[in-house]
N, C-alpha and C positions, 0 to 999 in steps of 0.2 A: 390756502392754495387748493383748488379743486383737483380731484384725482383725474388723471388722464393717461394716455399711453396707447401703444399699438399692440400690446400683448393680448392675445385672444384665448389663451388656454385657461384651464381651471385655476382658481385662486385659493385652493386649499392645499395644505401640505400633504405629503404622500401617505403618512400614517393613517389618515382618515379613510383611506380606501378599504381598510380591513377592520376598522374599529368596531367593537361591539357597542361603542358609545354612540352609534348612529341614532339611538332612540332619543338622544338629546339634541342632536344637530337639527337645525331648521326651526326648532321650537324656541331656541334660545337666541337672544340678541347679544346680551352682555350689558353691563349696567353702570349706573351713576357712581361716580367715584366716592370713596369714603372720605369723610372730612378729616382734617388735622394732619395732612401729609406734609412731607418736607418740601422745600422750595424746588422749583423746576430748574434743571441745568441743561445746557446745550453744549457739552464739551466737544462735540465733533463737528459742529456746524459753524465754521469760520468764514464761509464764503458769502460775499455780498450778493444781492439779488441779480446784479448786472455783471458780475465778475465771471470770467471764463474759468471753468473748472477742468482740471486735467483728469480725463477718464481713460479707462483701459482700452487699448487698441491692440488687436491681435491679428496679424495677417494669417491667411489660410496655411501658408507654408510653415508656420511656427506651431502647428497643432498635429499631434499624432493620436491614434485611437487604439483600443484593445484589439480591434479587428479592422485592418489586417496587420497592424504594425507591431503587435506583441505576440509572443509565443505562448500557447496554452500548455501548461505543465500540470500533470496529475496533482491534485491537492495533497495526496499522501506524501509527496516528495518535499513539500514546503511547510505544511502545518500538521499539528497533532491534535486529536480530540482529547482534551484533558478533563472533560466532565460532561455527563449526559444525565439530565434530570427530567422527570415527568411531573407536570403540574396540571391543575384542572383544565379541561378543554375550554378554550375561549379566553384564557388568560392573556393579558397584554403586559409587555415588559419593556423597561427602559433602564439603560446602564450608561453612566458616564465615568466609569472607573472599573477596577478589576476586583473589587471586594464585595459590593452589594449592588442589587438592582431593585428598582421599584416595580411592584406588581399590582395590577388591577384584576382581582379575582371575580369571576362571575359566581352567582349563587343559583340555587335551584328554586328560589322563591321570588315572588313579585316584590317583596319588601324585606330586606334591601335587595336591590338589583346587583350591587357590587360590594366588594370589600377591598380594603387597601392593605397591602402587605409588603414584606421585604424578602427577597431571595438572596441567600448568602452564596456567592458564586464559587467559593472554595469547596464546599461540601454538599451543596444542593438543598440544605435545610431552608425552611420558610417560617415566617412568623406573621400573623395577622396583626397589624397595628391599629386597624379601625374595623370593627365588625359592622359598623353602619355609620352613616353620616351623622355628624354632631347635630345637624338640623333636621333629623328625621321627623320630629314632631311637627315641623313646619313644611314638610313635603319635599325636603332636599334629599338627593342621592349623591354618592361619591362619583365624580365625573372624570377626574384626572388625578395623577399622583406622580411626583418625582422624589428621589431620595439619594442621599449619600451617607457616609459614615457618621456625619454630624447632625443630620436633621432630615425632616420630611416636610414637603409642601404639597398641598392638595387643593382641589377645587370641588366644591359642592354646588349642585345646580337644582333648581326647581323649574321644571318645564311648564308648569301651569301658571306661575307668576312671572316667568321670564326673568328670573333673578339668579345671581351666582354669588358665591362667597369664596374667598381665598383664606386658607389656614396655614400656619406654620408651627412646627413643634420640634424640639430637640430630640435626638435619638441616642440611646445609650448602648446600643448593641443588642438589646432585648426588647425594649418597649419605647414608645414615645413619651416625652414629658408633657408638661402643660401646654395645651394648644392655644394659639392666639389667632383670632380672626383679624387679618391684616388689611382686607379690602372687601368690598361688596358692590354690586351694581345691578342694573336692569337693562332694558331693551335698547338704550341709546349706545351701548358699548358691547363689543363682541366679548365672548367668554375668553379670558386671558389664556395665553400659553405660559407655561411655568417651567422653572428650572431650580435644581438644588446644586449650588456651587459653593465650595468652601464652607464657611460658617453662616451662609445667608440663603434665604429663599428669594427668588426673583420671579416677577410676573410682568407680562407685557399687555397693556390695555390699548385697544384700538377703537376709534369711533366707528359705530355701525353705519355701513353704507345706507343712505336714504333716511337715516335717523336725524333727530334734531341736533345732534352733536357732530355731524359729518365734518364740519370745518375745524373741529377741535384738534389739539395736538395728540399724537400717540405718545404713550408714556412707558418707560421701563422703570419699575419700582423694585425696591429691595427692603428686606427686613431680616434682622438676625434671628436665627432659630431660637435663641434663648431670650427673646424679647428685646425691648428697647425701641428706638426711633424707627419710623418708616420713612425711607428716603425715595424721592423721585430722582433717579440716577441720570436719566436721559429723556429729552423731549424732541419730537420730530413733527414738523408740519405735515399734516395729512397722515396717511396710514403707512406704518412700516410694512414691508412686503414679505417678510419671512417669520416663521416662529422663532422663539428663543432657542439658541443652539448652545448646550452646555458642554464645557470641558471641566477638568478637575479644579482649575483655579481661575477660570475666566469664562466668558460667554460671548456669543456673536449675535448681533441684531442688524437689521438693514433699514435704517431710516432714510429719509430723503435729504438731499442737500438743500440749502437755502438759496436756490437759484431759480431763475425764470423757467428754464427748461427742467423737466423732471429727471433727476438722476437718483438712483438708489445706491447708497453708500454702505458697503459691507464694513462693519465696525466691530473690532475686538475690544472688549471691556474687561479690565481686571476686576475680579469679584470683590477683593478685600477693600480696594480704594475707590472703585468706580471710575478709574482713569481710563482714557482711551489709549490702547497700546498699538493699534495698527488700523489702517483704513484702506479701502479700495473702492473707487467709484466706477460704476458700470456706465456704458454708453447711454445716451438719452433714451428714456422710456423703456429700457430693457429691464424687466422686472423678474428677479429670480424666484423660483418656487421654494428653494432651500438655500441656506448659506451656512458654511461651517468654517472650521480652521483646523489645520494639521501641521505636519512636520515641514511642509514647504510653503505654508501660508494659507491664504483664503481658498476655499472651494465653494462652488455655487452650481446650481442646476436650473435648467429651463424645461418647462413641459410643453413648449411649443416652438415653432420655427420663426425666426425673424428674417426680414428681407435685407437686413444690414447687419453690421457687427463683425464682418470678416470671419475669422476662424472661430468665433464664439457665437455664431448666429443660429446653430442648430439645437434641437432639443437634446437633452442629456446632461451629464455632470462633468464639470471642468475642474482641474487642479494644476498648479504649476509643477513642472517636472522636478525642479530643484529649489532649494531655499536660497533666498537673497536677503539683502538688508531689508529691515522693516520698511514697508511702504514702496519698495522697489519691485513693481510688477510689470513694467514695460520691458520690451525686448527680451522676453522670456519664452522658453518652449513650454507649451501647455499640453496636458493630457486630456482627451475627451472620451468619456465612457458613453458609447452611442446606444443608450437605452432610455426609454421614458422613465424618469425618476419616480420612485414610489416610496423612498426612505432617504433621510439624510445620511451622508457617508460618514466614515470614521477612519482613523489611522491605527494600525497595529505595527509597531516598530517601523520597518521599512516598507510596509504594505499599505497602499491606499485601498480601503475596503468600501465596496459599493453593492447595492442591491440590484441584481439583474431581474429579468422577467420572473424567474422562479427560484433561482439560486442566489447565493451571496458570493461575490468574487473579491479576490485580493490581487492587487496589481503592484509589482515591483517596477516603479517608474524608471529607475536607472538601468536595470537589467532588461527592461521591456519584456517581462514575462508575467503571466497571470495564472491563477487557479480558480476553479469553480467548485464550491462545496457540493457534495451530493445531496439531493433532496430525498427525504424519506418517503416511502410509499404511503399513499393515503393522505398526504398533506393537502390542505386547502389549495385553491387555485393559485394563490400567490406564492406557494411553496415556502421556502425559508425566508424569514424576515430578519433584518438587521436591527438588533436592539441597542448596539453600542453607538456612542457619539464621542467625539474628542480623540485624544491621543492616549492609547492604552497598550498594555502588554499582552492583551488577549482580545478575542472577538466573541461576542455573545450573539447567538442566533436562536430563533425559535420558530416552530411550525406547529400549527394546530392540526392534529391527525385524527381522522375518523374512518376506520377501515375494518374489514372483516376478511380473515384468511379463508382458504379453501376448507380448512378443518372446522370452521365455525367460530374460531377465536376472534374476539373483537378487541380493537385497540382504539381508545378514545381519550386523548390527552393533549396537553400542550407540551411538546418536546423541546426542551432547552438544551442547547449544546454549546460548550465552551471550547474554543480553539486557540492554540498558541503556536507561533512559528518555532521551527527547530532552531536551537542555539547556533 
């Protein structure tokens, strides 16, 4: 099925706006699939091509927003800063838990450009798990990384040959074990988005627009950190619309339904089994920029405005106000964070956490109050960035700071801050 739709916004996820990995974007396509993979499954696509699919319908009166419908409360009354750490300027960070975060460290050399590491969120210590790409001799650089307490998954890319490789390795709390290359490809496929969830590495492979594989399925793949079979967990006709979104024990993807009209289906997949746990179908041709999952179910964001869709037609990030039975998203009240999305959201206890223009905000959807974290002086133009995804007990933010005080003191670092709600 050919790609179509009315969405006119950018088709990249928010984190790319600030990424030091821009040196690879545009030069890479992403590539031919590795041989010997498991069979393709379509666990979430049960609709016939001519069957009517029930999609989300939200009237405007069922939506409220942080402004003017919520009360702004000082952050100091709701959350406490429980950790502040300084890492090298330009570091990128990802956390889908409260224990460790994956880091992409810049270097001061042309080779390697980046190193991969782990940040321990409890005490701020770091360890470099990869000083350089395993394919350095073939011109590869470390391009992306995700990690949890059990393992690490990372991408290596060669911009000169338009190729990428995906690696996975177990993690013992100090160092990674034996690494396995689980996939590789070239210009017919986009560079995959990756996730570390439970005991598995996941990656999502999309056909490159305009390439010879444009009509091929999009695939979600999985490999255990300690080796073993490589599985294709999910296949979708055409391109999935959002990056992989990791939680502690599951992940979200957005395939298309097998229908004549284009519908994007938010899909929650259990990491251990590959089973579909929840789904939500969006109105025809409404393509989300990000999709996630939290305490009240699915959340999604748009980076443009639609001329239809009722209460979910504007740009911004949406989440149900309260939890219902799995799959029950009709006739609910929805929250709308009215800012152009630049990061996927997360949940911290009873707070829905989103990235605003410069600050990170937490919204209590039931009490209808919210806070905005202070942004440090000298931060880059994007301010604080939200590193957390999923449902956690804390919020991880970071800001790259380059400033000089009136007394001549300079401060150049990546400032990581950990926040926790008051008990």
